[in-house]
NUPA-80627 format. One line per field, with one value per residue: residue number from 1; z, x, y of N, C-alpha, C, CB in turn; residue in three letters. Coordinates in nm, 3 decimals. Glycine has a CB too. Example, Ala and Ser with C-alpha at 12.3 -4.5 7.8 and 13.67 -1.06 7.14 Angstrom:
<recs>
seq <- [1 / 2]
n_Z <- [0.780 / 0.708]
n_X <- [1.319 / 1.285]
n_Y <- [-0.569 / -0.225]
ca_Z <- [0.780 / 0.714]
ca_X <- [1.230 / 1.367]
ca_Y <- [-0.450 / -0.106]
c_Z <- [0.780 / 0.787]
c_X <- [1.320 / 1.290]
c_Y <- [-0.330 / 0.003]
cb_Z <- [0.905 / 0.572]
cb_X <- [1.131 / 1.408]
cb_Y <- [-0.447 / -0.060]
type <- [ala / ser]
</recs>
This chain:
<recs>
seq <- [1 / 2 / 3 / 4 / 5 / 6 / 7 / 8 / 9 / 10 / 11 / 12 / 13 / 14 / 15 / 16 / 17 / 18 / 19 / 20 / 21 / 22 / 23 / 24 / 25 / 26 / 27 / 28 / 29 / 30 / 31 / 32 / 33 / 34 / 35 / 36 / 37 / 38 / 39 / 40 / 41 / 42 / 43 / 44 / 45 / 46 / 47 / 48 / 49 / 50 / 51 / 52 / 53 / 54 / 55 / 56 / 57 / 58 / 59 / 60 / 61 / 62 / 63 / 64 / 65 / 66 / 67 / 68 / 69 / 70 / 71 / 72 / 73 / 74 / 75 / 76 / 77 / 78 / 79 / 80 / 81 / 82 / 83 / 84 / 85 / 86 / 87 / 88 / 89 / 90 / 91 / 92 / 93 / 94 / 95 / 96 / 97 / 98 / 99 / 100 / 101 / 102 / 103 / 104 / 105 / 106 / 107 / 108 / 109 / 110 / 111 / 112 / 113 / 114 / 115 / 116 / 117 / 118 / 119 / 120 / 121 / 122 / 123 / 124 / 125 / 126 / 127 / 128 / 129 / 130 / 131 / 132 / 133 / 134 / 135 / 136 / 137 / 138 / 139 / 140 / 141 / 142 / 143 / 144 / 145 / 146 / 147 / 148 / 149 / 150]
n_Z <- [2.689 / 2.925 / 2.951 / 2.738 / 2.819 / 3.050 / 2.930 / 2.772 / 2.973 / 3.098 / 2.891 / 2.869 / 3.118 / 3.091 / 2.879 / 2.998 / 3.208 / 3.063 / 2.973 / 3.204 / 3.401 / 3.468 / 3.792 / 3.970 / 4.031 / 4.360 / 4.544 / 4.648 / 4.990 / 5.130 / 5.238 / 5.493 / 5.606 / 5.870 / 5.979 / 6.209 / 6.407 / 6.417 / 6.190 / 5.987 / 6.032 / 5.991 / 5.722 / 5.597 / 5.667 / 5.532 / 5.260 / 5.218 / 5.271 / 5.051 / 4.854 / 4.932 / 4.887 / 4.608 / 4.523 / 4.606 / 4.438 / 4.176 / 4.177 / 4.201 / 3.967 / 3.769 / 3.812 / 3.700 / 3.451 / 3.138 / 2.886 / 2.714 / 2.453 / 2.483 / 2.758 / 2.795 / 2.672 / 2.842 / 3.078 / 3.003 / 2.955 / 3.209 / 3.357 / 3.247 / 3.305 / 3.580 / 3.617 / 3.536 / 3.720 / 3.952 / 3.929 / 3.940 / 4.195 / 4.359 / 4.318 / 4.404 / 4.673 / 4.764 / 4.723 / 4.919 / 5.148 / 5.241 / 5.415 / 5.354 / 5.319 / 5.120 / 4.988 / 4.983 / 4.849 / 4.599 / 4.512 / 4.492 / 4.288 / 4.073 / 4.048 / 3.983 / 3.737 / 3.592 / 3.586 / 3.426 / 3.186 / 3.110 / 3.072 / 2.863 / 2.660 / 2.635 / 2.540 / 2.299 / 2.164 / 2.163 / 2.069 / 2.215 / 2.315 / 2.381 / 2.573 / 2.764 / 2.863 / 2.983 / 3.179 / 3.333 / 3.432 / 3.583 / 3.774 / 3.903 / 4.005 / 4.173 / 4.357 / 4.485 / 4.606 / 4.784 / 4.943 / 5.054 / 5.217 / 5.424]
n_X <- [-3.181 / -3.033 / -3.036 / -2.875 / -2.627 / -2.583 / -2.570 / -2.339 / -2.148 / -2.166 / -2.076 / -1.815 / -1.711 / -1.733 / -1.557 / -1.321 / -1.296 / -1.251 / -0.990 / -0.850 / -0.597 / -0.592 / -0.642 / -0.365 / -0.352 / -0.393 / -0.113 / -0.106 / -0.103 / 0.174 / 0.215 / 0.313 / 0.219 / 0.058 / -0.249 / -0.424 / -0.716 / -0.874 / -0.789 / -0.872 / -1.146 / -1.202 / -1.133 / -1.321 / -1.555 / -1.516 / -1.491 / -1.734 / -1.904 / -1.843 / -1.973 / -2.237 / -2.261 / -2.216 / -2.432 / -2.646 / -2.596 / -2.616 / -2.878 / -3.016 / -2.934 / -3.018 / -3.288 / -3.398 / -3.595 / -3.721 / -3.912 / -3.803 / -3.574 / -3.310 / -3.271 / -3.295 / -3.060 / -2.872 / -2.927 / -2.857 / -2.582 / -2.503 / -2.555 / -2.367 / -2.126 / -2.146 / -2.125 / -1.860 / -1.727 / -1.804 / -1.677 / -1.409 / -1.407 / -1.460 / -1.222 / -1.027 / -1.095 / -1.056 / -0.782 / -0.690 / -0.729 / -0.564 / -0.605 / -0.833 / -1.034 / -0.953 / -1.171 / -1.365 / -1.219 / -1.180 / -1.445 / -1.500 / -1.321 / -1.419 / -1.674 / -1.614 / -1.483 / -1.693 / -1.873 / -1.721 / -1.702 / -1.976 / -2.039 / -1.865 / -1.969 / -2.220 / -2.146 / -2.036 / -2.259 / -2.350 / -2.515 / -2.829 / -2.821 / -2.554 / -2.513 / -2.693 / -2.566 / -2.344 / -2.473 / -2.580 / -2.343 / -2.258 / -2.465 / -2.428 / -2.168 / -2.209 / -2.384 / -2.213 / -2.045 / -2.220 / -2.285 / -2.034 / -2.006 / -2.175]
n_Y <- [-3.571 / -3.591 / -3.864 / -3.939 / -3.837 / -3.989 / -4.239 / -4.210 / -4.173 / -4.422 / -4.587 / -4.491 / -4.567 / -4.843 / -4.892 / -4.800 / -4.986 / -5.212 / -5.187 / -5.186 / -5.328 / -5.677 / -5.808 / -5.943 / -6.284 / -6.410 / -6.525 / -6.846 / -6.940 / -7.114 / -7.455 / -7.436 / -7.206 / -7.062 / -6.958 / -6.756 / -6.833 / -6.607 / -6.461 / -6.633 / -6.633 / -6.358 / -6.337 / -6.505 / -6.368 / -6.121 / -6.198 / -6.321 / -6.108 / -5.956 / -6.100 / -6.056 / -5.778 / -5.763 / -5.914 / -5.750 / -5.527 / -5.638 / -5.728 / -5.487 / -5.348 / -5.529 / -5.524 / -5.302 / -5.131 / -5.008 / -4.840 / -4.667 / -4.643 / -4.542 / -4.548 / -4.825 / -4.909 / -4.788 / -4.924 / -5.187 / -5.157 / -5.077 / -5.308 / -5.482 / -5.350 / -5.364 / -5.640 / -5.696 / -5.533 / -5.664 / -5.916 / -5.834 / -5.718 / -5.939 / -6.088 / -5.904 / -5.872 / -6.132 / -6.149 / -5.976 / -6.118 / -6.365 / -6.574 / -6.702 / -6.989 / -7.279 / -7.397 / -7.191 / -6.992 / -7.111 / -7.124 / -6.850 / -6.770 / -6.924 / -6.813 / -6.546 / -6.583 / -6.694 / -6.476 / -6.301 / -6.447 / -6.471 / -6.201 / -6.128 / -6.290 / -6.171 / -5.918 / -5.997 / -6.062 / -6.325 / -6.633 / -6.737 / -7.000 / -7.031 / -6.829 / -6.917 / -7.146 / -7.027 / -6.873 / -7.078 / -7.191 / -6.974 / -6.958 / -7.206 / -7.176 / -6.959 / -7.071 / -7.252 / -7.068 / -6.938 / -7.159 / -7.218 / -7.001 / -7.045]
ca_Z <- [2.691 / 3.043 / 2.921 / 2.650 / 2.900 / 3.134 / 2.842 / 2.736 / 3.092 / 3.116 / 2.788 / 2.906 / 3.230 / 3.037 / 2.802 / 3.095 / 3.282 / 2.967 / 2.962 / 3.337 / 3.412 / 3.550 / 3.916 / 3.977 / 4.122 / 4.484 / 4.561 / 4.757 / 5.099 / 5.126 / 5.338 / 5.626 / 5.655 / 5.972 / 6.006 / 6.336 / 6.393 / 6.390 / 6.049 / 5.906 / 6.052 / 5.924 / 5.578 / 5.555 / 5.679 / 5.427 / 5.129 / 5.212 / 5.262 / 4.911 / 4.781 / 4.966 / 4.817 / 4.465 / 4.507 / 4.612 / 4.319 / 4.056 / 4.188 / 4.173 / 3.824 / 3.689 / 3.838 / 3.632 / 3.318 / 3.076 / 2.747 / 2.638 / 2.397 / 2.540 / 2.893 / 2.782 / 2.643 / 2.965 / 3.173 / 2.956 / 2.979 / 3.355 / 3.402 / 3.204 / 3.386 / 3.713 / 3.616 / 3.533 / 3.850 / 4.051 / 3.917 / 3.992 / 4.339 / 4.421 / 4.315 / 4.488 / 4.813 / 4.790 / 4.728 / 5.046 / 5.261 / 5.209 / 5.509 / 5.304 / 5.300 / 4.980 / 4.934 / 4.956 / 4.746 / 4.471 / 4.474 / 4.453 / 4.157 / 3.974 / 4.028 / 3.910 / 3.599 / 3.529 / 3.557 / 3.312 / 3.065 / 3.073 / 3.022 / 2.731 / 2.565 / 2.611 / 2.454 / 2.168 / 2.110 / 2.142 / 2.063 / 2.343 / 2.362 / 2.442 / 2.697 / 2.863 / 2.926 / 3.071 / 3.295 / 3.417 / 3.503 / 3.683 / 3.882 / 3.977 / 4.081 / 4.279 / 4.459 / 4.562 / 4.685 / 4.894 / 5.031 / 5.127 / 5.315 / 5.534]
ca_X <- [-3.043 / -2.969 / -3.017 / -2.760 / -2.508 / -2.566 / -2.526 / -2.199 / -2.067 / -2.164 / -1.988 / -1.678 / -1.672 / -1.717 / -1.432 / -1.212 / -1.279 / -1.200 / -0.846 / -0.790 / -0.525 / -0.652 / -0.567 / -0.276 / -0.410 / -0.317 / -0.022 / -0.160 / -0.008 / 0.234 / 0.162 / 0.363 / 0.156 / -0.044 / -0.331 / -0.497 / -0.860 / -0.929 / -0.761 / -0.959 / -1.282 / -1.209 / -1.128 / -1.451 / -1.653 / -1.493 / -1.518 / -1.879 / -1.964 / -1.826 / -2.083 / -2.361 / -2.260 / -2.234 / -2.571 / -2.731 / -2.573 / -2.669 / -3.025 / -3.062 / -2.912 / -3.103 / -3.430 / -3.441 / -3.651 / -3.772 / -3.956 / -3.722 / -3.458 / -3.184 / -3.264 / -3.268 / -2.918 / -2.800 / -2.947 / -2.777 / -2.441 / -2.486 / -2.550 / -2.239 / -2.021 / -2.161 / -2.074 / -1.714 / -1.686 / -1.826 / -1.569 / -1.288 / -1.422 / -1.441 / -1.080 / -0.952 / -1.124 / -0.987 / -0.639 / -0.663 / -0.750 / -0.502 / -0.647 / -0.958 / -1.023 / -0.941 / -1.305 / -1.427 / -1.138 / -1.213 / -1.580 / -1.489 / -1.256 / -1.512 / -1.781 / -1.558 / -1.461 / -1.825 / -1.921 / -1.646 / -1.742 / -2.113 / -2.036 / -1.802 / -2.065 / -2.322 / -2.085 / -2.016 / -2.392 / -2.351 / -2.650 / -2.892 / -2.773 / -2.422 / -2.528 / -2.762 / -2.464 / -2.265 / -2.556 / -2.588 / -2.215 / -2.259 / -2.555 / -2.365 / -2.054 / -2.264 / -2.440 / -2.097 / -1.999 / -2.317 / -2.269 / -1.907 / -2.022 / -2.264]
ca_Y <- [-3.524 / -3.650 / -4.006 / -3.951 / -3.813 / -4.107 / -4.348 / -4.186 / -4.200 / -4.568 / -4.643 / -4.455 / -4.654 / -4.978 / -4.894 / -4.788 / -5.112 / -5.311 / -5.173 / -5.194 / -5.455 / -5.781 / -5.825 / -6.058 / -6.382 / -6.420 / -6.638 / -6.928 / -6.961 / -7.247 / -7.548 / -7.405 / -7.084 / -7.084 / -6.842 / -6.764 / -6.850 / -6.475 / -6.429 / -6.719 / -6.580 / -6.228 / -6.362 / -6.557 / -6.259 / -6.021 / -6.256 / -6.343 / -5.974 / -5.916 / -6.165 / -5.985 / -5.649 / -5.790 / -5.959 / -5.629 / -5.445 / -5.702 / -5.730 / -5.352 / -5.319 / -5.618 / -5.498 / -5.180 / -5.149 / -4.886 / -4.853 / -4.573 / -4.715 / -4.493 / -4.603 / -4.968 / -4.920 / -4.753 / -5.035 / -5.301 / -5.124 / -5.075 / -5.447 / -5.539 / -5.288 / -5.422 / -5.778 / -5.690 / -5.478 / -5.769 / -6.014 / -5.770 / -5.699 / -6.070 / -6.125 / -5.810 / -5.905 / -6.259 / -6.118 / -5.908 / -6.210 / -6.495 / -6.677 / -6.760 / -7.134 / -7.321 / -7.421 / -7.062 / -6.924 / -7.175 / -7.079 / -6.709 / -6.764 / -6.979 / -6.716 / -6.432 / -6.626 / -6.710 / -6.340 / -6.249 / -6.520 / -6.432 / -6.064 / -6.129 / -6.346 / -6.068 / -5.815 / -6.059 / -6.095 / -6.470 / -6.691 / -6.769 / -7.131 / -7.011 / -6.751 / -7.001 / -7.231 / -6.940 / -6.839 / -7.198 / -7.198 / -6.866 / -6.998 / -7.316 / -7.120 / -6.875 / -7.161 / -7.300 / -6.953 / -6.923 / -7.277 / -7.204 / -6.892 / -7.086]
c_Z <- [2.809 / 3.018 / 2.834 / 2.727 / 2.988 / 3.050 / 2.805 / 2.854 / 3.113 / 3.014 / 2.824 / 3.020 / 3.180 / 2.961 / 2.897 / 3.170 / 3.192 / 2.964 / 3.097 / 3.349 / 3.505 / 3.678 / 3.910 / 4.073 / 4.248 / 4.484 / 4.675 / 4.867 / 5.090 / 5.243 / 5.480 / 5.685 / 5.755 / 5.997 / 6.138 / 6.306 / 6.358 / 6.245 / 5.956 / 5.913 / 5.979 / 5.772 / 5.527 / 5.561 / 5.565 / 5.289 / 5.112 / 5.206 / 5.119 / 4.827 / 4.807 / 4.893 / 4.667 / 4.439 / 4.510 / 4.484 / 4.194 / 4.059 / 4.155 / 4.024 / 3.737 / 3.706 / 3.770 / 3.495 / 3.268 / 2.935 / 2.655 / 2.585 / 2.456 / 2.680 / 2.890 / 2.758 / 2.769 / 3.066 / 3.133 / 2.983 / 3.129 / 3.409 / 3.366 / 3.283 / 3.528 / 3.722 / 3.618 / 3.667 / 3.959 / 4.049 / 3.974 / 4.142 / 4.414 / 4.430 / 4.402 / 4.636 / 4.851 / 4.805 / 4.860 / 5.166 / 5.229 / 5.304 / 5.468 / 5.279 / 5.151 / 4.915 / 4.895 / 4.846 / 4.607 / 4.422 / 4.427 / 4.313 / 4.046 / 3.944 / 3.949 / 3.763 / 3.524 / 3.496 / 3.433 / 3.182 / 3.019 / 3.014 / 2.883 / 2.625 / 2.534 / 2.515 / 2.312 / 2.099 / 2.073 / 2.137 / 2.202 / 2.399 / 2.433 / 2.573 / 2.804 / 2.936 / 3.024 / 3.196 / 3.390 / 3.497 / 3.615 / 3.802 / 3.968 / 4.062 / 4.197 / 4.391 / 4.546 / 4.655 / 4.807 / 4.994 / 5.116 / 5.233 / 5.433 / 5.647]
c_X <- [-2.968 / -2.942 / -2.895 / -2.629 / -2.479 / -2.515 / -2.380 / -2.105 / -2.055 / -2.071 / -1.843 / -1.627 / -1.647 / -1.585 / -1.312 / -1.188 / -1.224 / -1.048 / -0.775 / -0.718 / -0.598 / -0.572 / -0.481 / -0.339 / -0.326 / -0.226 / -0.075 / -0.056 / 0.050 / 0.182 / 0.207 / 0.300 / 0.047 / -0.118 / -0.405 / -0.645 / -0.927 / -0.908 / -0.852 / -1.103 / -1.301 / -1.212 / -1.264 / -1.557 / -1.639 / -1.532 / -1.668 / -1.955 / -1.952 / -1.938 / -2.213 / -2.371 / -2.284 / -2.378 / -2.667 / -2.719 / -2.635 / -2.822 / -3.082 / -3.050 / -3.004 / -3.251 / -3.483 / -3.499 / -3.703 / -3.818 / -3.875 / -3.597 / -3.324 / -3.165 / -3.236 / -3.119 / -2.836 / -2.810 / -2.860 / -2.629 / -2.412 / -2.475 / -2.415 / -2.122 / -2.026 / -2.106 / -1.921 / -1.660 / -1.699 / -1.714 / -1.439 / -1.291 / -1.403 / -1.292 / -0.995 / -0.972 / -1.051 / -0.837 / -0.599 / -0.670 / -0.694 / -0.542 / -0.780 / -0.937 / -1.015 / -1.077 / -1.371 / -1.351 / -1.166 / -1.349 / -1.578 / -1.429 / -1.348 / -1.624 / -1.731 / -1.537 / -1.594 / -1.888 / -1.852 / -1.689 / -1.881 / -2.115 / -1.973 / -1.895 / -2.177 / -2.268 / -2.068 / -2.148 / -2.401 / -2.495 / -2.698 / -2.842 / -2.639 / -2.433 / -2.599 / -2.664 / -2.381 / -2.344 / -2.571 / -2.458 / -2.210 / -2.347 / -2.494 / -2.249 / -2.105 / -2.322 / -2.328 / -2.047 / -2.090 / -2.299 / -2.142 / -1.916 / -2.110 / -2.188]
c_Y <- [-3.586 / -3.798 / -4.028 / -3.932 / -3.934 / -4.225 / -4.332 / -4.212 / -4.351 / -4.634 / -4.613 / -4.543 / -4.796 / -4.991 / -4.887 / -4.917 / -5.221 / -5.308 / -5.175 / -5.328 / -5.552 / -5.796 / -5.952 / -6.158 / -6.393 / -6.542 / -6.721 / -6.945 / -7.102 / -7.330 / -7.515 / -7.278 / -7.121 / -6.954 / -6.863 / -6.786 / -6.717 / -6.434 / -6.508 / -6.668 / -6.447 / -6.244 / -6.410 / -6.446 / -6.159 / -6.075 / -6.283 / -6.211 / -5.921 / -5.976 / -6.092 / -5.852 / -5.667 / -5.832 / -5.840 / -5.547 / -5.508 / -5.710 / -5.592 / -5.321 / -5.402 / -5.594 / -5.374 / -5.214 / -5.015 / -4.918 / -4.762 / -4.645 / -4.670 / -4.548 / -4.754 / -4.993 / -4.894 / -4.867 / -5.155 / -5.277 / -5.129 / -5.218 / -5.510 / -5.481 / -5.346 / -5.563 / -5.780 / -5.636 / -5.584 / -5.872 / -5.958 / -5.754 / -5.832 / -6.104 / -6.033 / -5.841 / -6.034 / -6.235 / -6.053 / -6.002 / -6.349 / -6.607 / -6.741 / -6.909 / -7.167 / -7.340 / -7.288 / -6.988 / -6.982 / -7.130 / -6.933 / -6.699 / -6.815 / -6.880 / -6.596 / -6.466 / -6.640 / -6.574 / -6.285 / -6.317 / -6.479 / -6.292 / -6.058 / -6.187 / -6.247 / -5.963 / -5.869 / -6.091 / -6.243 / -6.521 / -6.733 / -6.902 / -7.117 / -6.935 / -6.831 / -7.092 / -7.148 / -6.902 / -6.959 / -7.216 / -7.094 / -6.905 / -7.110 / -7.264 / -7.036 / -6.962 / -7.218 / -7.191 / -6.939 / -7.038 / -7.264 / -7.095 / -6.932 / -7.152]
cb_Z <- [2.699 / 3.169 / 2.853 / 2.537 / 2.987 / 3.204 / 2.715 / 2.686 / 3.217 / 3.104 / 2.648 / 2.947 / 3.341 / 2.946 / 2.701 / 3.194 / 3.344 / 2.827 / 2.890 / 3.450 / 3.463 / 3.473 / 4.035 / 4.023 / 4.053 / 4.603 / 4.588 / 4.705 / 5.236 / 5.129 / 5.304 / 5.623 / 5.538 / 6.103 / 5.890 / 6.422 / 6.522 / 6.484 / 6.015 / 5.953 / 6.202 / 5.965 / 5.544 / 5.645 / 5.814 / 5.426 / 5.111 / 5.332 / 5.362 / 4.858 / 4.821 / 5.118 / 4.842 / 4.416 / 4.617 / 4.733 / 4.297 / 4.041 / 4.329 / 4.256 / 3.786 / 3.723 / 3.984 / 3.619 / 3.318 / 3.075 / 2.735 / 2.726 / 2.248 / 2.543 / 2.969 / 2.667 / 2.532 / 3.025 / 3.178 / 2.806 / 2.922 / 3.422 / 3.338 / 3.055 / 3.390 / 3.753 / 3.493 / 3.415 / 3.886 / 4.027 / 3.769 / 3.928 / 4.372 / 4.341 / 4.171 / 4.458 / 4.837 / 4.677 / 4.611 / 5.065 / 5.295 / 5.211 / 5.650 / 5.174 / 5.364 / 4.970 / 5.037 / 5.085 / 4.779 / 4.484 / 4.593 / 4.556 / 4.158 / 4.023 / 4.163 / 3.974 / 3.595 / 3.622 / 3.677 / 3.334 / 3.091 / 3.196 / 3.119 / 2.736 / 2.620 / 2.743 / 2.511 / 2.183 / 1.987 / 2.255 / 1.968 / 2.326 / 2.243 / 2.345 / 2.670 / 2.796 / 2.818 / 2.995 / 3.249 / 3.330 / 3.405 / 3.621 / 3.826 / 3.879 / 3.988 / 4.222 / 4.392 / 4.467 / 4.598 / 4.840 / 4.947 / 5.029 / 5.248 / 5.483]
cb_X <- [-3.039 / -3.057 / -3.141 / -2.770 / -2.527 / -2.699 / -2.613 / -2.182 / -2.129 / -2.307 / -2.023 / -1.670 / -1.781 / -1.835 / -1.427 / -1.242 / -1.412 / -1.257 / -0.813 / -0.898 / -0.382 / -0.660 / -0.663 / -0.131 / -0.422 / -0.412 / 0.125 / -0.205 / -0.077 / 0.389 / 0.205 / 0.513 / 0.097 / 0.019 / -0.431 / -0.475 / -0.921 / -0.866 / -0.613 / -0.951 / -1.312 / -1.090 / -1.019 / -1.494 / -1.637 / -1.347 / -1.438 / -1.926 / -1.897 / -1.688 / -2.096 / -2.370 / -2.127 / -2.136 / -2.609 / -2.692 / -2.423 / -2.610 / -3.069 / -2.983 / -2.765 / -3.072 / -3.453 / -3.323 / -3.764 / -3.664 / -4.105 / -3.683 / -3.455 / -3.181 / -3.394 / -3.352 / -2.878 / -2.857 / -3.097 / -2.801 / -2.405 / -2.603 / -2.666 / -2.217 / -2.038 / -2.306 / -2.126 / -1.665 / -1.770 / -1.961 / -1.549 / -1.269 / -1.561 / -1.516 / -1.029 / -0.995 / -1.277 / -1.014 / -0.601 / -0.760 / -0.901 / -0.352 / -0.659 / -1.005 / -1.143 / -0.860 / -1.392 / -1.431 / -0.988 / -1.209 / -1.677 / -1.403 / -1.127 / -1.570 / -1.839 / -1.425 / -1.384 / -1.919 / -1.898 / -1.496 / -1.738 / -2.206 / -1.960 / -1.671 / -2.123 / -2.366 / -1.948 / -1.933 / -2.422 / -2.272 / -2.652 / -3.044 / -2.761 / -2.330 / -2.604 / -2.871 / -2.371 / -2.221 / -2.696 / -2.616 / -2.097 / -2.309 / -2.689 / -2.314 / -1.964 / -2.373 / -2.519 / -1.983 / -2.000 / -2.463 / -2.263 / -1.792 / -2.080 / -2.372]
cb_Y <- [-3.371 / -3.631 / -4.064 / -3.850 / -3.687 / -4.145 / -4.352 / -4.042 / -4.132 / -4.625 / -4.585 / -4.307 / -4.654 / -5.015 / -4.777 / -4.677 / -5.157 / -5.284 / -5.045 / -5.178 / -5.431 / -5.916 / -5.831 / -6.017 / -6.519 / -6.425 / -6.590 / -7.065 / -6.940 / -7.239 / -7.689 / -7.390 / -7.001 / -7.138 / -6.817 / -6.637 / -6.908 / -6.371 / -6.458 / -6.867 / -6.564 / -6.140 / -6.465 / -6.676 / -6.188 / -5.977 / -6.388 / -6.426 / -5.876 / -5.961 / -6.313 / -5.962 / -5.575 / -5.899 / -6.062 / -5.542 / -5.423 / -5.841 / -5.773 / -5.249 / -5.345 / -5.759 / -5.486 / -5.081 / -5.255 / -4.774 / -4.822 / -4.450 / -4.696 / -4.338 / -4.576 / -5.029 / -4.823 / -4.623 / -5.077 / -5.325 / -4.984 / -5.001 / -5.530 / -5.514 / -5.132 / -5.422 / -5.853 / -5.601 / -5.353 / -5.839 / -6.055 / -5.635 / -5.640 / -6.178 / -6.123 / -5.664 / -5.921 / -6.360 / -6.026 / -5.793 / -6.220 / -6.480 / -6.619 / -6.689 / -7.207 / -7.450 / -7.496 / -6.976 / -6.937 / -7.329 / -7.095 / -6.630 / -6.846 / -7.113 / -6.672 / -6.388 / -6.760 / -6.792 / -6.246 / -6.269 / -6.672 / -6.439 / -5.973 / -6.208 / -6.477 / -6.002 / -5.771 / -6.186 / -6.009 / -6.543 / -6.811 / -6.774 / -7.229 / -6.937 / -6.620 / -7.085 / -7.296 / -6.812 / -6.790 / -7.324 / -7.175 / -6.735 / -7.044 / -7.426 / -7.034 / -6.782 / -7.276 / -7.346 / -6.822 / -6.919 / -7.407 / -7.173 / -6.769 / -7.181]
type <- [met / ile / ser / leu / val / val / ala / leu / ile / ala / val / ala / val / ala / val / gly / ser / trp / phe / lys / pro / thr / pro / val / pro / pro / thr / pro / pro / asp / ala / thr / thr / asn / phe / ser / asp / gln / gln / ile / ser / asp / ala / lys / ala / ala / val / cys / ala / ala / his / asp / leu / val / asn / arg / ala / thr / gln / thr / ala / gly / gly / gln / ser / ser / asp / asp / pro / thr / gln / lys / phe / val / ile / ala / val / asn / ile / arg / val / gly / ser / ile / ala / ser / ala / gly / tyr / phe / leu / ala / thr / leu / asn / gln / tyr / pro / ala / thr / ser / asn / lys / leu / ala / thr / ala / val / arg / glu / thr / ala / thr / ala / tyr / gln / glu / ala / thr / leu / leu / gln / ile / ala / leu / ala / pro / lys / glu / glu / thr / asp / val / ala / tyr / ala / lys / leu / asn / ala / ala / asp / ala / lys / tyr / val / gln / ala / cys / gln]
</recs>
């Protein structure tokens, strides 16, 4: 019974996040915007901390397993909700820190888009060949993100 309640809550959250408006992409600063070294440092720290949090969340969600069919469903929904939440969190964090370098901002946007694409393909029950391409894009984008944070 508890599993069913958790599953229904997870489905409700997934449906709610589906209809949540997409964050407005940040307006890139113009060429005359000058950010202090501290603003640039704070932006990098915040945007890279966002990656660390998302990484922790996805590792935790993806590390769960069960033989119970209801729990398997809950885990799958939780992973998908986590992926959409991760993409939104990346973009929201980036939007809050306009002093983020172009290299890092591009990596964040590519990673967020890759999370969204992979999740949509999962929901669409796309063939393995299609999801494998999306996962490869996600891994490549994530590697750029990690590199930009170093």
